[in-house]
C-alpha positions as CSV (number, residue, x, y, z in Angstrom):
1,M,61.0,6.8,-42.9
2,S,61.7,10.6,-43.6
3,Q,61.2,11.5,-40.3
4,L,63.7,7.9,-38.6
5,T,66.5,9.5,-41.2
6,H,66.1,12.7,-39.4
7,N,66.4,11.9,-36.3
8,W,69.1,10.0,-36.6
9,K,71.2,12.6,-38.4
10,N,70.6,14.9,-35.6
11,Y,71.8,12.1,-33.4
12,W,75.2,11.9,-35.1
13,Q,75.6,15.6,-35.8
14,M,75.1,16.2,-32.1
15,R,77.4,13.1,-31.0
16,W,80.3,14.4,-33.9
17,S,79.5,17.8,-32.0
18,I,80.4,16.6,-29.0
19,F,83.5,14.6,-30.1
20,S,84.9,17.9,-32.2
21,Y,84.2,19.7,-29.2
22,N,85.9,17.5,-26.3
23,Y,88.6,16.3,-28.9
24,G,91.7,16.5,-26.4
25,W,95.2,14.9,-25.6
26,S,94.6,13.3,-22.3
27,D,92.1,11.1,-24.1
28,Y,94.3,9.0,-25.8
29,V,97.9,9.5,-24.3
30,F,97.8,6.2,-23.0
31,L,98.2,5.1,-26.8
32,F,101.7,7.0,-27.4
33,D,102.5,6.9,-24.5
34,G,102.6,4.2,-22.7
35,W,105.5,1.3,-21.9
36,I,105.1,0.1,-25.2
37,A,105.4,2.9,-26.4
38,K,108.5,3.9,-24.6
39,C,110.4,1.5,-25.0
40,S,110.5,1.2,-28.9
41,M,112.2,4.5,-29.1
42,A,115.1,2.3,-28.9
43,V,114.2,0.1,-31.7
44,P,115.9,2.3,-34.6
45,V,119.4,1.2,-32.9
46,V,118.8,-2.0,-31.6
47,G,115.9,-3.6,-33.5
48,Y,118.8,-2.7,-36.9
49,L,121.0,-4.8,-35.4
50,I,118.9,-7.9,-35.3
51,L,116.6,-7.2,-38.2
52,F,118.9,-7.5,-40.8
53,N,121.2,-10.3,-38.7
54,D,120.1,-13.5,-40.9
55,S,121.5,-16.1,-38.7
56,I,118.8,-14.8,-36.0
57,S,115.8,-13.8,-38.2
58,Q,116.1,-17.5,-39.1
59,H,115.8,-19.1,-35.9
60,L,112.5,-17.3,-34.9
61,S,110.5,-19.6,-35.9
62,F,107.7,-21.8,-34.4
63,N,108.0,-25.5,-35.7
64,T,107.6,-27.2,-32.9
65,L,105.0,-25.2,-31.3
66,A,103.1,-24.2,-34.4
67,N,104.8,-26.8,-37.3
68,E,105.6,-24.1,-39.4
69,N,107.4,-25.9,-41.8
70,I,104.3,-28.1,-42.2
71,L,101.7,-25.1,-42.3
72,K,101.4,-23.1,-45.9
73,F,99.4,-20.5,-44.8
74,G,100.6,-17.3,-42.8
75,A,103.7,-14.9,-42.5
76,S,106.8,-16.3,-42.2
77,P,109.0,-15.7,-39.2
78,T,111.0,-13.2,-41.1
79,T,107.8,-11.2,-42.3
80,R,106.4,-11.7,-38.9
81,L,110.2,-10.1,-37.2
82,K,109.8,-7.4,-40.2
83,L,105.6,-6.4,-39.2
84,I,107.3,-5.9,-34.8
85,Y,109.7,-3.8,-36.1
86,F,108.4,-1.7,-38.3
87,G,105.1,-1.5,-35.7
88,L,107.5,-0.2,-32.9
89,I,109.2,2.1,-35.3
90,F,105.8,3.7,-35.9
91,L,104.6,3.5,-31.8
92,G,108.3,5.1,-31.3
93,S,107.7,7.8,-33.4
94,A,104.5,8.4,-32.1
95,N,105.9,8.8,-28.6
96,I,108.7,11.5,-30.0
97,L,106.2,13.2,-31.8
98,Y,103.8,13.7,-28.5
99,R,106.7,14.7,-26.8
100,L,108.0,17.0,-29.3
101,R,104.2,18.7,-29.5
102,R,102.3,17.9,-26.4
103,P,100.7,21.1,-24.4
104,F,102.4,22.3,-22.3
105,V,100.3,21.8,-18.9
106,F,101.3,17.6,-19.5
107,K,104.5,18.2,-18.2
108,V,102.5,19.1,-14.6
109,G,99.8,16.3,-15.3
110,T,98.4,13.8,-18.4
111,N,95.1,14.3,-17.2
112,Q,92.7,17.2,-15.5
113,F,92.9,15.3,-12.4
114,E,96.5,14.5,-12.1
115,Y,97.0,18.3,-13.1
116,V,94.9,19.6,-10.8
117,E,96.1,18.7,-8.0
118,R,100.0,18.8,-8.6
119,A,99.5,22.6,-9.5
120,L,97.6,22.9,-6.1
121,K,100.4,21.7,-4.6
122,H,103.4,23.7,-6.2
123,F,101.6,26.6,-8.1
124,T,102.5,30.0,-7.4
125,V,100.5,32.7,-7.2
126,S,102.4,34.1,-10.3
127,A,101.4,31.3,-11.9
128,Y,97.3,32.0,-11.2
129,I,97.8,35.3,-12.3
130,D,99.0,34.0,-16.0
131,I,96.4,31.7,-16.0
132,H,93.4,34.4,-15.5
133,G,95.0,36.6,-17.9
134,E,94.9,34.1,-20.7
135,I,91.5,33.2,-20.0
136,R,90.3,36.8,-19.6
137,T,91.9,37.5,-22.6
138,E,90.8,34.3,-24.8
139,G,87.5,33.7,-23.1
140,H,86.8,30.9,-21.2
141,H,85.6,27.6,-22.9
142,T,84.1,25.9,-19.7
143,L,81.6,27.2,-17.4
144,H,84.9,26.6,-14.7
145,G,86.3,29.5,-16.8
146,K,83.2,32.2,-15.6
147,Y,84.3,32.9,-12.5
148,Y,83.7,36.4,-11.1
149,D,86.6,39.1,-11.6
150,S,85.7,40.1,-7.5
151,E,86.2,36.8,-6.1
152,Y,89.9,36.6,-8.0
153,D,91.0,40.1,-6.6
154,S,90.2,39.1,-3.0
155,F,92.4,35.7,-3.5
156,L,95.0,37.9,-5.0
157,N,94.7,40.4,-2.2
158,L,95.3,37.9,1.1
159,A,98.3,35.8,-1.8
160,L,100.0,39.4,-2.4
161,G,99.1,41.7,0.5
162,E,96.0,44.5,0.2
163,K,96.7,47.3,-1.6
164,D,96.7,50.6,0.4
165,G,96.0,54.3,-1.4
166,R,98.8,54.1,-3.4
167,K,97.7,51.3,-5.3
168,Q,101.2,49.4,-3.3
169,R,100.9,45.7,-1.6
170,N,100.9,45.9,1.9
171,E,103.8,42.7,2.5
172,A,102.2,42.4,6.1
173,T,99.1,41.3,5.3
174,V,100.1,38.5,3.0
175,D,98.8,35.0,4.0
176,W,99.7,32.7,0.6
177,S,98.6,29.5,2.7
178,G,95.4,31.1,3.7
179,A,94.8,32.0,0.4
180,R,94.9,28.3,-1.8
181,S,92.8,27.5,1.6
182,K,89.8,29.6,1.5
183,Y,90.0,30.4,-2.1
184,E,90.4,26.3,-3.4
185,G,87.2,26.3,-5.6
186,L,88.4,29.1,-7.2
187,L,91.9,28.1,-8.0
188,R,90.5,24.3,-9.1
189,S,88.1,26.1,-11.8
190,M,90.8,28.2,-12.8
191,L,92.7,24.9,-13.4
192,I,90.4,23.1,-14.9
193,E,89.3,25.8,-17.2
194,N,93.6,26.2,-18.3
195,F,93.6,22.4,-18.7
196,F,91.0,22.1,-20.9
197,R,91.9,25.0,-22.7
198,N,95.8,23.4,-23.6
199,N,94.1,19.9,-24.2
200,I,92.5,20.6,-27.3
201,K,95.3,22.6,-28.5
202,K,97.6,21.3,-31.8
203,R,94.8,18.7,-32.5
204,M,96.9,18.3,-36.3
205,S,100.1,16.8,-34.2
206,L,97.0,14.9,-31.8
207,T,95.8,13.4,-35.2
208,I,99.1,12.5,-36.4
209,C,100.1,10.7,-32.9
210,L,96.5,9.0,-32.9
211,I,97.5,7.3,-36.7
212,L,101.1,7.0,-36.1
213,S,100.0,4.7,-33.1
214,L,97.1,2.8,-34.7
215,A,99.4,2.1,-36.9
216,G,101.8,0.5,-34.5
217,Y,99.6,-1.3,-32.7
218,L,97.8,-3.1,-35.9
219,L,101.1,-4.1,-37.1
220,L,102.2,-5.4,-33.7
221,L,98.9,-7.7,-33.7
222,V,99.5,-9.0,-37.3
223,P,101.9,-11.2,-36.1
224,S,100.6,-11.6,-32.5
225,A,97.4,-13.1,-34.4
226,D,99.2,-15.1,-37.3
227,L,100.8,-17.3,-34.6
228,F,97.9,-17.6,-32.9
229,V,95.7,-18.8,-35.9
230,K,98.5,-21.2,-36.3
231,I,98.8,-22.9,-32.8
232,L,94.8,-23.5,-32.9
233,V,95.0,-25.0,-36.3
234,V,97.4,-27.5,-35.1
235,T,95.8,-28.2,-31.5
236,L,92.4,-28.9,-33.4
237,R,94.2,-31.3,-35.5
C-alpha cells in the first residue's frame, strides 16, 4: 500500500510540475475573451436600467412554460435576473482585465500557431533582433530557443547585408525576402520560444481573470439550471 501511495504521489507531483510549467494565457483565453464576455462589457450601462426597473423584472417569469406560480421551489424571476446581471458583470470584468494585463504577444495572436503565422508575415528584422536579445539575455524556456548564433548571424547577413572590413553593412547584398524564406525554420523557432516566454508571464492576473470568468459562468448557469428543472418537473407531471 505504501508503494502504491508513493507512486500516486509521484504521479501527481509530475502532473503538477507539468501544469505549473505550462500554465499560460493561451489555454484559457476562450473563457474571458469569448463573445459572451465581450458583449457583457455593456451590462453596467444597460443592465442597470433593466435590473432596477420593477415593471420589467415583474414580467420576466415563465408561468405558462414552467408553472412558476404553482411550483414552490427554485429561484424567483427577480433572483434569476440578478444572477444573470452579476454573472455578466464578472465576465465583463474578466474581459477588461484581460485586455489590460494580457501579454503583448496576444495583440498579434492568441495562440502559438496564430502568433507565429502572423509574425512571419508582418514582423521586420528589427523585431527578430529584439527577440534574439531577450532570449540570449534571459535564457531559453524551450528547446526552440537553443538555436545556433552562427545561423542567426547568417540570417542577419542576408537580411541586413554582409559586413565589410569596417563592420559596415553592404546594402547591395540585402535580400529580406530571401532571408525569411531561407531561414524560416530559425524564425519559427525564435517566435515559438518568444510566445511561450510571454504566455507564462503575469500569472497572477491570469488567475484573477480565471476566477472572475468562472464565477460569471457559474452565476449564468444557475438561472438556466433552475428553469430547466422546473420545466422538467412540469413535463413529467
